[in-house]
C-alpha positions in Angstrom: -36.4 204.8 -128.6 -39.6 202.8 -129.5 -40.6 200.9 -132.5 -43.4 198.5 -133.4 -43.6 195.9 -136.1 -46.4 193.5 -137.1 -45.3 190.0 -138.0 -47.7 188.1 -140.2 -46.3 184.6 -139.6 -44.2 182.4 -137.3 -41.4 182.3 -139.8 -41.3 186.1 -140.0 -41.1 186.3 -136.1 -38.2 183.9 -136.4 -36.6 186.1 -139.1 -37.0 189.2 -136.9 -34.9 187.4 -134.2 -32.3 186.4 -136.8 -32.0 190.0 -138.1 -31.4 191.3 -134.6 -28.2 189.2 -134.2 -25.8 191.5 -135.9 -26.8 194.3 -133.6 -26.2 192.5 -130.3 -22.9 192.1 -128.6 -21.6 190.4 -125.4 -23.4 191.8 -122.4 -26.6 192.6 -124.3 -29.8 191.9 -122.4 -33.2 191.4 -124.1 -36.2 191.5 -121.8 -38.9 189.5 -123.7 -42.5 189.8 -122.6 -45.7 188.2 -124.0 -48.4 185.7 -123.1 -47.9 182.0 -123.4 -47.7 181.0 -127.0 -47.1 184.6 -128.2 -43.8 183.7 -130.0 -41.1 184.5 -127.4 -39.2 181.2 -128.0 -39.7 181.5 -131.8 -38.1 185.0 -131.7 -35.2 183.6 -129.5 -34.7 180.7 -131.9 -34.3 183.2 -134.7 -31.8 185.2 -132.7 -29.8 182.0 -132.0 -29.8 181.2 -135.7 -28.4 184.7 -136.4 -25.7 184.1 -133.8 -24.7 181.0 -135.7 -25.9 178.6 -133.0 -26.8 175.3 -134.5 -28.7 173.8 -131.6 -32.5 173.9 -131.7 -33.8 176.4 -129.1 -36.6 175.2 -126.9 -38.4 176.9 -124.0 -36.4 176.8 -120.8 -39.6 176.9 -118.7 -38.8 173.8 -116.6 -35.1 174.4 -116.4 -35.4 178.1 -115.9 -32.3 178.6 -118.1 -30.7 177.1 -121.2 -27.2 177.9 -122.4 -26.1 177.9 -126.0 -22.4 178.5 -126.1 -21.5 177.2 -129.6 -22.0 180.3 -131.7 -20.6 183.7 -132.5 -21.7 184.9 -129.0 -23.1 182.6 -126.2 -26.8 182.9 -125.7 -28.4 182.5 -122.3 -32.1 181.9 -122.6 -33.8 182.5 -119.2 -37.4 181.9 -118.4 -38.3 183.6 -115.1 -41.9 182.6 -115.1 -41.5 180.1 -112.2 -39.6 182.8 -110.2 -42.8 184.8 -109.7 -42.7 184.1 -106.0 -39.7 186.5 -105.7 -37.1 183.7 -105.4 -34.8 185.2 -108.1 -31.6 184.8 -106.1 -30.4 181.6 -107.9 -27.3 182.9 -109.6 -28.9 184.2 -112.8 -27.0 187.4 -112.5 -23.8 185.5 -113.2 -25.1 184.6 -116.7 -26.3 188.1 -117.4 -22.7 189.3 -116.7 -21.0 186.3 -118.4 -20.1 187.8 -121.8 -23.1 186.5 -123.8 -26.5 187.7 -124.9 -29.1 187.1 -122.2 -32.8 186.7 -123.3 -35.0 186.9 -120.3 -38.6 185.8 -120.7 -41.1 187.0 -118.1 -38.7 189.8 -117.0 -41.1 191.3 -114.6 -40.2 188.5 -112.1 -36.5 189.4 -112.1 -36.6 193.2 -112.4 -33.3 193.5 -110.5 -31.5 191.6 -113.3 -32.7 193.9 -116.1 -30.1 196.7 -116.8 -31.2 200.1 -117.9 -29.7 199.6 -121.4 -31.8 196.4 -122.0 -33.8 196.0 -125.2 -37.4 195.4 -124.1 -39.6 193.5 -126.6 -43.3 192.7 -126.0 -45.0 190.2 -128.3 -48.8 190.3 -128.5 -51.0 187.9 -130.3 -53.2 189.9 -132.7 -54.6 187.1 -134.9 -54.1 183.4 -135.8 -50.6 184.0 -137.1 -50.0 187.7 -136.6 -48.0 189.2 -133.8 -47.4 192.8 -132.7 -43.8 193.3 -131.6 -43.1 196.4 -129.5 -39.5 197.3 -129.1 -38.2 199.8 -126.5 -34.7 200.7 -125.4 -32.4 203.6 -124.5 -29.4 201.8 -126.2 -28.4 203.4 -129.5 -26.9 200.1 -130.8 -30.4 199.1 -132.0 -31.1 202.2 -134.0 -30.0 200.6 -137.3 -32.1 197.5 -136.4 -35.2 199.7 -136.1 -34.3 201.3 -139.4 -34.2 197.9 -141.0 -37.6 197.0 -139.6 -39.0 200.3 -141.0 -37.8 199.3 -144.5 -39.4 195.9 -144.1 -42.8 197.2 -143.0 
């Protein structure tokens, strides 16, 4: 299943993340790709908001992972950028299997952690405030989310 959506603002990218929250459940994995500054953390912040997490989401680049456990479902925000040398064996798989939602930025560096049912999202900068979001998954739980995006377009 594939779907695309054009976001015309940072706040809309945030909203798209928040709208995804009702469609995720414990064990969900979101592989989030895009260049630096594309909006990956903005999207994740919206998802956290939708999961009723009150903490401000910031990029986990220097920590590799940030945990947000005070919400409807825990959120594990993983930034694998610094693992590009192949040193991905640092226990991240424990969090992917820990009953929360795992958002993995730069998923190409930890391919072994990405399950087949993951939701893959690629965010591309297509203008000063516009982003192209490309969604792909084999998991039917996101079907209604894609329908919602179609109605918004």
